[in-house]
N, CA, C and O atoms as a CHARMM CRD file, in Angstrom:
* protein
*
  280
    1    1 MET  N     -2.64600  17.90200  12.20100 PROA 1      0.00000
    2    1 MET  CA    -1.34300  18.26600  11.70000 PROA 1      0.00000
    3    1 MET  C     -0.62700  16.97800  11.29800 PROA 1      0.00000
    4    1 MET  O     -0.81200  15.93000  11.91700 PROA 1      0.00000
    5    2 SER  N      0.17600  17.07400  10.27300 PROA 2      0.00000
    6    2 SER  CA     0.86100  15.88300   9.79600 PROA 2      0.00000
    7    2 SER  C      2.21800  15.70500  10.46500 PROA 2      0.00000
    8    2 SER  O      2.75700  16.63000  11.07300 PROA 2      0.00000
    9    3 ARG  N      2.75200  14.50800  10.34100 PROA 3      0.00000
   10    3 ARG  CA     4.07900  14.18100  10.86100 PROA 3      0.00000
   11    3 ARG  C      4.87100  13.56100   9.72300 PROA 3      0.00000
   12    3 ARG  O      4.38900  12.66300   9.03200 PROA 3      0.00000
   13    4 THR  N      6.08700  14.04600   9.53300 PROA 4      0.00000
   14    4 THR  CA     6.94000  13.54100   8.46600 PROA 4      0.00000
   15    4 THR  C      8.26000  13.05700   9.04600 PROA 4      0.00000
   16    4 THR  O      8.69100  13.52800  10.09800 PROA 4      0.00000
   17    5 THR  N      8.89100  12.13000   8.36900 PROA 5      0.00000
   18    5 THR  CA    10.21500  11.67500   8.78600 PROA 5      0.00000
   19    5 THR  C     11.27700  12.06800   7.76600 PROA 5      0.00000
   20    5 THR  O     12.44900  11.73000   7.93200 PROA 5      0.00000
   21    6 THR  N     10.88100  12.77300   6.72000 PROA 6      0.00000
   22    6 THR  CA    11.85200  13.09500   5.67100 PROA 6      0.00000
   23    6 THR  C     11.93200  14.57000   5.31700 PROA 6      0.00000
   24    6 THR  O     13.02200  15.14300   5.34500 PROA 6      0.00000
   25    7 ALA  N     10.82900  15.19500   4.99000 PROA 7      0.00000
   26    7 ALA  CA    10.85200  16.56100   4.44100 PROA 7      0.00000
   27    7 ALA  C     10.57800  17.59600   5.52000 PROA 7      0.00000
   28    7 ALA  O      9.48900  18.16800   5.56500 PROA 7      0.00000
   29    8 TYR  N     11.55000  17.84500   6.39000 PROA 8      0.00000
   30    8 TYR  CA    11.31500  18.76900   7.48700 PROA 8      0.00000
   31    8 TYR  C     12.13300  20.04800   7.33700 PROA 8      0.00000
   32    8 TYR  O     13.11200  20.10700   6.59300 PROA 8      0.00000
   33    9 ASP  N     11.69500  21.06400   8.07100 PROA 9      0.00000
   34    9 ASP  CA    12.40700  22.33500   8.15900 PROA 9      0.00000
   35    9 ASP  C     12.53900  22.61800   9.65300 PROA 9      0.00000
   36    9 ASP  O     11.56700  22.99700  10.30600 PROA 9      0.00000
   37   10 ALA  N     13.72600  22.43700  10.18500 PROA 10     0.00000
   38   10 ALA  CA    13.94500  22.55600  11.62400 PROA 10     0.00000
   39   10 ALA  C     13.59400  23.93400  12.17400 PROA 10     0.00000
   40   10 ALA  O     13.38300  24.07400  13.37900 PROA 10     0.00000
   41   11 SER  N     13.52500  24.95100  11.32200 PROA 11     0.00000
   42   11 SER  CA    13.21600  26.29100  11.80600 PROA 11     0.00000
   43   11 SER  C     11.72000  26.50400  12.04300 PROA 11     0.00000
   44   11 SER  O     11.34000  27.43700  12.75100 PROA 11     0.00000
   45   12 ILE  N     10.87000  25.66100  11.46800 PROA 12     0.00000
   46   12 ILE  CA     9.42600  25.84700  11.64000 PROA 12     0.00000
   47   12 ILE  C      8.68100  24.59800  12.10300 PROA 12     0.00000
   48   12 ILE  O      7.55600  24.70200  12.59100 PROA 12     0.00000
   49   13 ASP  N      9.28000  23.43100  11.96000 PROA 13     0.00000
   50   13 ASP  CA     8.61200  22.18800  12.33600 PROA 13     0.00000
   51   13 ASP  C      9.00400  21.78000  13.75700 PROA 13     0.00000
   52   13 ASP  O     10.05800  22.18200  14.25000 PROA 13     0.00000
   53   14 LEU  N      8.17100  20.99400  14.40500 PROA 14     0.00000
   54   14 LEU  CA     8.36900  20.55400  15.78300 PROA 14     0.00000
   55   14 LEU  C      8.95100  19.14400  15.78000 PROA 14     0.00000
   56   14 LEU  O      8.34300  18.21900  15.24300 PROA 14     0.00000
   57   15 PHE  N     10.13100  18.98000  16.38300 PROA 15     0.00000
   58   15 PHE  CA    10.77600  17.66900  16.43400 PROA 15     0.00000
   59   15 PHE  C      9.90300  16.66500  17.17600 PROA 15     0.00000
   60   15 PHE  O      9.25500  17.00600  18.16500 PROA 15     0.00000
   61   16 SER  N      9.89100  15.43500  16.69500 PROA 16     0.00000
   62   16 SER  CA     9.09300  14.36400  17.28200 PROA 16     0.00000
   63   16 SER  C      9.93200  13.09100  17.32300 PROA 16     0.00000
   64   16 SER  O     10.16100  12.46900  16.28500 PROA 16     0.00000
   65   17 PRO  N     10.39300  12.69800  18.50500 PROA 17     0.00000
   66   17 PRO  CA    11.20400  11.48200  18.57700 PROA 17     0.00000
   67   17 PRO  C     10.36300  10.24000  18.30600 PROA 17     0.00000
   68   17 PRO  O      9.14400  10.24600  18.47500 PROA 17     0.00000
   69   18 ALA  N     11.03400   9.18800  17.88800 PROA 18     0.00000
   70   18 ALA  CA    10.36300   7.90500  17.69500 PROA 18     0.00000
   71   18 ALA  C      9.71900   7.48000  19.00800 PROA 18     0.00000
   72   18 ALA  O     10.24900   7.75800  20.08400 PROA 18     0.00000
   73   19 ASP  N      8.57700   6.80600  18.91700 PROA 19     0.00000
   74   19 ASP  CA     7.87000   6.31200  20.10200 PROA 19     0.00000
   75   19 ASP  C      7.09400   5.07200  19.68600 PROA 19     0.00000
   76   19 ASP  O      6.01200   5.16700  19.10800 PROA 19     0.00000
   77   20 SER  N      7.65300   3.92000  19.98500 PROA 20     0.00000
   78   20 SER  CA     7.03100   2.66600  19.53900 PROA 20     0.00000
   79   20 SER  C      5.65000   2.44900  20.13900 PROA 20     0.00000
   80   20 SER  O      4.84000   1.72900  19.55600 PROA 20     0.00000
   81   21 THR  N      5.35900   3.05300  21.29200 PROA 21     0.00000
   82   21 THR  CA     4.03000   2.88100  21.88800 PROA 21     0.00000
   83   21 THR  C      2.94900   3.57800  21.07000 PROA 21     0.00000
   84   21 THR  O      1.76900   3.24700  21.18500 PROA 21     0.00000
   85   22 LEU  N      3.35200   4.54500  20.24200 PROA 22     0.00000
   86   22 LEU  CA     2.40800   5.24400  19.37000 PROA 22     0.00000
   87   22 LEU  C      2.50500   4.77600  17.92100 PROA 22     0.00000
   88   22 LEU  O      1.78000   5.27100  17.05800 PROA 22     0.00000
   89   23 GLY  N      3.39300   3.83100  17.65300 PROA 23     0.00000
   90   23 GLY  CA     3.59000   3.37200  16.28100 PROA 23     0.00000
   91   23 GLY  C      4.50100   4.28600  15.47400 PROA 23     0.00000
   92   23 GLY  O      4.56300   4.18100  14.24900 PROA 23     0.00000
   93   24 LEU  N      5.20800   5.18200  16.15600 PROA 24     0.00000
   94   24 LEU  CA     6.12900   6.10500  15.48100 PROA 24     0.00000
   95   24 LEU  C      7.51200   5.47300  15.52900 PROA 24     0.00000
   96   24 LEU  O      8.22800   5.61800  16.51900 PROA 24     0.00000
   97   25 THR  N      7.88500   4.78300  14.48000 PROA 25     0.00000
   98   25 THR  CA     9.10800   3.97500  14.49000 PROA 25     0.00000
   99   25 THR  C     10.36900   4.75500  14.15800 PROA 25     0.00000
  100   25 THR  O     11.47500   4.24900  14.34900 PROA 25     0.00000
  101   26 LYS  N     10.22100   5.98500  13.66100 PROA 26     0.00000
  102   26 LYS  CA    11.37800   6.81000  13.32100 PROA 26     0.00000
  103   26 LYS  C     11.21700   8.19700  13.92400 PROA 26     0.00000
  104   26 LYS  O     10.09900   8.66600  14.13900 PROA 26     0.00000
  105   27 ASP  N     12.35800   8.85900  14.20000 PROA 27     0.00000
  106   27 ASP  CA    12.29300  10.26100  14.56700 PROA 27     0.00000
  107   27 ASP  C     11.63000  11.02100  13.42700 PROA 27     0.00000
  108   27 ASP  O     11.76800  10.64600  12.26200 PROA 27     0.00000
  109   28 GLY  N     10.91400  12.08400  13.75800 PROA 28     0.00000
  110   28 GLY  CA    10.22400  12.84200  12.71700 PROA 28     0.00000
  111   28 GLY  C      9.96100  14.26700  13.15500 PROA 28     0.00000
  112   28 GLY  O     10.59300  14.77900  14.07900 PROA 28     0.00000
  113   29 TRP  N      9.00600  14.90400  12.47000 PROA 29     0.00000
  114   29 TRP  CA     8.67400  16.30500  12.69400 PROA 29     0.00000
  115   29 TRP  C      7.18400  16.51200  12.49500 PROA 29     0.00000
  116   29 TRP  O      6.61300  16.01900  11.52300 PROA 29     0.00000
  117   30 TRP  N      6.54000  17.24900  13.42000 PROA 30     0.00000
  118   30 TRP  CA     5.16000  17.68500  13.23700 PROA 30     0.00000
  119   30 TRP  C      5.22300  18.93800  12.38200 PROA 30     0.00000
  120   30 TRP  O      6.01000  19.84200  12.66200 PROA 30     0.00000
  121   31 SER  N      4.40000  19.00000  11.34000 PROA 31     0.00000
  122   31 SER  CA     4.51700  20.10200  10.38800 PROA 31     0.00000
  123   31 SER  C      3.16200  20.59200   9.89900 PROA 31     0.00000
  124   31 SER  O      2.24700  19.80200   9.66800 PROA 31     0.00000
  125   32 HSD  N      3.04800  21.91200   9.74400 PROA 32     0.00000
  126   32 HSD  CA     1.86200  22.52000   9.14100 PROA 32     0.00000
  127   32 HSD  C      1.90500  22.40700   7.62300 PROA 32     0.00000
  128   32 HSD  O      0.87200  22.50700   6.96100 PROA 32     0.00000
  129   33 ARG  N      3.07600  22.20200   7.08200 PROA 33     0.00000
  130   33 ARG  CA     3.27700  22.32800   5.63800 PROA 33     0.00000
  131   33 ARG  C      2.61100  21.22000   4.82800 PROA 33     0.00000
  132   33 ARG  O      2.50100  21.34900   3.60800 PROA 33     0.00000
  133   34 PHE  N      2.17300  20.16300   5.44600 PROA 34     0.00000
  134   34 PHE  CA     1.60300  19.04600   4.69500 PROA 34     0.00000
  135   34 PHE  C      0.14000  18.78500   5.04100 PROA 34     0.00000
  136   34 PHE  O     -0.36900  17.69400   4.78300 PROA 34     0.00000
  137   35 ILE  N     -0.53700  19.76700   5.62100 PROA 35     0.00000
  138   35 ILE  CA    -1.94700  19.59700   5.95500 PROA 35     0.00000
  139   35 ILE  C     -2.76000  19.57200   4.65600 PROA 35     0.00000
  140   35 ILE  O     -2.66300  20.48400   3.83500 PROA 35     0.00000
  141   36 ARG  N     -3.54600  18.53700   4.48600 PROA 36     0.00000
  142   36 ARG  CA    -4.37500  18.36900   3.29500 PROA 36     0.00000
  143   36 ARG  C     -5.75800  17.87500   3.70900 PROA 36     0.00000
  144   36 ARG  O     -5.90800  17.20100   4.72900 PROA 36     0.00000
  145   37 SER  N     -6.74300  18.20900   2.92500 PROA 37     0.00000
  146   37 SER  CA    -8.07300  17.67000   3.15400 PROA 37     0.00000
  147   37 SER  C     -8.09300  16.21700   2.67900 PROA 37     0.00000
  148   37 SER  O     -7.57800  15.88600   1.61200 PROA 37     0.00000
  149   38 ILE  N     -8.69400  15.37200   3.49200 PROA 38     0.00000
  150   38 ILE  CA    -8.83200  13.96500   3.12700 PROA 38     0.00000
  151   38 ILE  C    -10.29500  13.60300   3.32700 PROA 38     0.00000
  152   38 ILE  O    -10.85200  13.80800   4.40500 PROA 38     0.00000
  153   39 ARG  N    -10.90000  13.07500   2.30400 PROA 39     0.00000
  154   39 ARG  CA   -12.32000  12.72300   2.37400 PROA 39     0.00000
  155   39 ARG  C    -12.55600  11.55800   3.33500 PROA 39     0.00000
  156   39 ARG  O    -11.82100  10.57000   3.34300 PROA 39     0.00000
  157   40 LYS  N    -13.60000  11.70700   4.13700 PROA 40     0.00000
  158   40 LYS  CA   -13.91100  10.68300   5.13400 PROA 40     0.00000
  159   40 LYS  C    -14.12400   9.31300   4.49400 PROA 40     0.00000
  160   40 LYS  O    -13.82500   8.29100   5.11100 PROA 40     0.00000
  161   41 ARG  N    -14.62800   9.28200   3.28300 PROA 41     0.00000
  162   41 ARG  CA   -14.85400   7.98700   2.63800 PROA 41     0.00000
  163   41 ARG  C    -13.54800   7.22500   2.43100 PROA 41     0.00000
  164   41 ARG  O    -13.55700   6.00900   2.24200 PROA 41     0.00000
  165   42 LEU  N    -12.41200   7.95500   2.46600 PROA 42     0.00000
  166   42 LEU  CA   -11.11300   7.30500   2.31100 PROA 42     0.00000
  167   42 LEU  C    -10.51000   6.86100   3.63700 PROA 42     0.00000
  168   42 LEU  O     -9.60800   6.02400   3.66300 PROA 42     0.00000
  169   43 THR  N    -11.00700   7.42200   4.74100 PROA 43     0.00000
  170   43 THR  CA   -10.39900   7.11900   6.04000 PROA 43     0.00000
  171   43 THR  C    -11.39200   6.61400   7.07800 PROA 43     0.00000
  172   43 THR  O    -10.99000   6.25900   8.18600 PROA 43     0.00000
  173   44 GLY  N    -12.65100   6.57400   6.75200 PROA 44     0.00000
  174   44 GLY  CA   -13.67600   6.23900   7.73400 PROA 44     0.00000
  175   44 GLY  C    -13.89400   4.76200   7.97600 PROA 44     0.00000
  176   44 GLY  O    -14.82500   4.38800   8.68900 PROA 44     0.00000
  177   45 HSD  N    -13.06600   3.91900   7.40600 PROA 45     0.00000
  178   45 HSD  CA   -13.23500   2.47900   7.56800 PROA 45     0.00000
  179   45 HSD  C    -11.94700   1.85500   8.09900 PROA 45     0.00000
  180   45 HSD  O    -10.87600   2.09400   7.54100 PROA 45     0.00000
  181   46 PRO  N    -12.03000   1.06800   9.15700 PROA 46     0.00000
  182   46 PRO  CA   -10.83000   0.49400   9.77100 PROA 46     0.00000
  183   46 PRO  C     -9.92300  -0.28500   8.80500 PROA 46     0.00000
  184   46 PRO  O     -8.70300  -0.28600   8.97000 PROA 46     0.00000
  185   47 HSD  N    -10.50500  -0.93500   7.81600 PROA 47     0.00000
  186   47 HSD  CA    -9.66700  -1.70000   6.88900 PROA 47     0.00000
  187   47 HSD  C     -8.93400  -0.79700   5.88900 PROA 47     0.00000
  188   47 HSD  O     -7.96500  -1.22900   5.26500 PROA 47     0.00000
  189   48 ASP  N     -9.39200   0.45800   5.73000 PROA 48     0.00000
  190   48 ASP  CA    -8.72900   1.40700   4.82900 PROA 48     0.00000
  191   48 ASP  C     -7.71300   2.28500   5.55100 PROA 48     0.00000
  192   48 ASP  O     -6.69000   2.66200   4.97900 PROA 48     0.00000
  193   49 CYS  N     -7.99800   2.60500   6.79500 PROA 49     0.00000
  194   49 CYS  CA    -7.15100   3.52900   7.55100 PROA 49     0.00000
  195   49 CYS  C     -7.22100   3.13100   9.01700 PROA 49     0.00000
  196   49 CYS  O     -8.06000   3.63700   9.76300 PROA 49     0.00000
  197   50 ALA  N     -6.36400   2.24700   9.41800 PROA 50     0.00000
  198   50 ALA  CA    -6.40600   1.72500  10.78000 PROA 50     0.00000
  199   50 ALA  C     -6.07600   2.79800  11.81500 PROA 50     0.00000
  200   50 ALA  O     -5.15200   3.58900  11.63000 PROA 50     0.00000
  201   51 TYR  N     -6.83000   2.81400  12.89100 PROA 51     0.00000
  202   51 TYR  CA    -6.55900   3.70400  14.01400 PROA 51     0.00000
  203   51 TYR  C     -5.39200   3.10700  14.78300 PROA 51     0.00000
  204   51 TYR  O     -5.44200   1.94200  15.17700 PROA 51     0.00000
  205   52 LEU  N     -4.33700   3.89500  15.00400 PROA 52     0.00000
  206   52 LEU  CA    -3.14800   3.36500  15.65500 PROA 52     0.00000
  207   52 LEU  C     -2.97200   3.82000  17.09700 PROA 52     0.00000
  208   52 LEU  O     -2.58800   3.01900  17.95000 PROA 52     0.00000
  209   53 ALA  N     -3.24500   5.09000  17.38800 PROA 53     0.00000
  210   53 ALA  CA    -2.98800   5.57300  18.74200 PROA 53     0.00000
  211   53 ALA  C     -3.57300   6.96200  18.94700 PROA 53     0.00000
  212   53 ALA  O     -3.93200   7.64700  17.98900 PROA 53     0.00000
  213   54 THR  N     -3.66300   7.36200  20.19200 PROA 54     0.00000
  214   54 THR  CA    -4.00700   8.72100  20.58300 PROA 54     0.00000
  215   54 THR  C     -2.76000   9.33900  21.18700 PROA 54     0.00000
  216   54 THR  O     -2.08800   8.71500  22.00800 PROA 54     0.00000
  217   55 ILE  N     -2.45100  10.54800  20.78900 PROA 55     0.00000
  218   55 ILE  CA    -1.27600  11.21700  21.33100 PROA 55     0.00000
  219   55 ILE  C     -1.56500  11.56600  22.79100 PROA 55     0.00000
  220   55 ILE  O     -2.53300  12.27300  23.07200 PROA 55     0.00000
  221   56 PRO  N     -0.74200  11.08300  23.72400 PROA 56     0.00000
  222   56 PRO  CA    -0.97700  11.34400  25.14200 PROA 56     0.00000
  223   56 PRO  C     -0.42800  12.70100  25.58700 PROA 56     0.00000
  224   56 PRO  O      0.38800  13.31600  24.90000 PROA 56     0.00000
  225   57 GLU  N     -0.89000  13.14400  26.74000 PROA 57     0.00000
  226   57 GLU  CA    -0.31600  14.33600  27.37700 PROA 57     0.00000
  227   57 GLU  C      1.05800  13.97100  27.92500 PROA 57     0.00000
  228   57 GLU  O      1.24400  12.81500  28.30700 PROA 57     0.00000
  229   58 PRO  N      2.00900  14.85200  27.98800 PROA 58     0.00000
  230   58 PRO  CA     1.96500  16.25200  27.61100 PROA 58     0.00000
  231   58 PRO  C      2.24400  16.49600  26.12200 PROA 58     0.00000
  232   58 PRO  O      2.17200  17.63600  25.66200 PROA 58     0.00000
  233   59 LEU  N      2.56300  15.43500  25.36200 PROA 59     0.00000
  234   59 LEU  CA     2.86400  15.60700  23.93700 PROA 59     0.00000
  235   59 LEU  C      1.68900  16.23100  23.19800 PROA 59     0.00000
  236   59 LEU  O      1.89200  17.09300  22.34300 PROA 59     0.00000
  237   60 LYS  N      0.47600  15.81900  23.50500 PROA 60     0.00000
  238   60 LYS  CA    -0.71200  16.35300  22.82800 PROA 60     0.00000
  239   60 LYS  C     -0.77000  17.87100  22.95800 PROA 60     0.00000
  240   60 LYS  O     -0.97800  18.56900  21.96500 PROA 60     0.00000
  241   61 SER  N     -0.58900  18.38600  24.16100 PROA 61     0.00000
  242   61 SER  CA    -0.62500  19.84000  24.37300 PROA 61     0.00000
  243   61 SER  C      0.50000  20.54700  23.63500 PROA 61     0.00000
  244   61 SER  O      0.30400  21.64300  23.11100 PROA 61     0.00000
  245   62 THR  N      1.67300  19.93600  23.58800 PROA 62     0.00000
  246   62 THR  CA     2.81300  20.52600  22.88500 PROA 62     0.00000
  247   62 THR  C      2.52500  20.63400  21.39300 PROA 62     0.00000
  248   62 THR  O      2.78900  21.67000  20.78200 PROA 62     0.00000
  249   63 VAL  N      1.98700  19.57300  20.80800 PROA 63     0.00000
  250   63 VAL  CA     1.67100  19.57000  19.37500 PROA 63     0.00000
  251   63 VAL  C      0.55000  20.57400  19.07700 PROA 63     0.00000
  252   63 VAL  O      0.63700  21.31700  18.09900 PROA 63     0.00000
  253   64 LEU  N     -0.49400  20.60500  19.90300 PROA 64     0.00000
  254   64 LEU  CA    -1.58800  21.55600  19.69400 PROA 64     0.00000
  255   64 LEU  C     -1.11400  22.99600  19.84100 PROA 64     0.00000
  256   64 LEU  O     -1.54100  23.87000  19.08600 PROA 64     0.00000
  257   65 ASP  N     -0.24200  23.24800  20.79800 PROA 65     0.00000
  258   65 ASP  CA     0.31000  24.59100  20.97500 PROA 65     0.00000
  259   65 ASP  C      1.10300  25.00500  19.73800 PROA 65     0.00000
  260   65 ASP  O      0.99700  26.14100  19.27500 PROA 65     0.00000
  261   66 HSD  N      1.88900  24.08800  19.21400 PROA 66     0.00000
  262   66 HSD  CA     2.66500  24.36700  18.00100 PROA 66     0.00000
  263   66 HSD  C      1.72400  24.66800  16.83000 PROA 66     0.00000
  264   66 HSD  O      1.97300  25.58200  16.04400 PROA 66     0.00000
  265   67 TYR  N      0.65400  23.89900  16.72600 PROA 67     0.00000
  266   67 TYR  CA    -0.32400  24.09000  15.64600 PROA 67     0.00000
  267   67 TYR  C     -1.00600  25.45900  15.73800 PROA 67     0.00000
  268   67 TYR  O     -1.16300  26.15000  14.73100 PROA 67     0.00000
  269   68 LYS  N     -1.40200  25.83700  16.93300 PROA 68     0.00000
  270   68 LYS  CA    -2.14100  27.07800  17.13200 PROA 68     0.00000
  271   68 LYS  C     -1.27100  28.32900  17.05800 PROA 68     0.00000
  272   68 LYS  O     -1.75400  29.39200  16.66800 PROA 68     0.00000
  273   69 ASN  N     -0.00900  28.22200  17.42400 PROA 69     0.00000
  274   69 ASN  CA     0.84200  29.39700  17.56900 PROA 69     0.00000
  275   69 ASN  C      1.94100  29.53000  16.53100 PROA 69     0.00000
  276   69 ASN  O      2.84600  30.34600  16.70400 PROA 69     0.00000
  277   70 ARG  N      1.89100  28.78100  15.49600 PROA 70     0.00000
  278   70 ARG  CA     2.94100  28.85100  14.47700 PROA 70     0.00000
  279   70 ARG  C      2.49800  29.68300  13.33800 PROA 70     0.00000
  280   70 ARG  O      3.24700  29.86200  12.37700 PROA 70     0.00000
């Protein structure tokens, strides 16, 4: 699921506060509306798409629940 800091809809998107430990420097929103297919050849190399963080619990469960039940 994608996260945006600009184009959100508070009635359907999940609020996500900034968290510098995850590299999230601004408040934002987890959203289904921007899910797109991205070819692995564009993201499978560290110099093209750096890995920044893993979403920790309990946030991970909250985001997954929102994804599955929206």
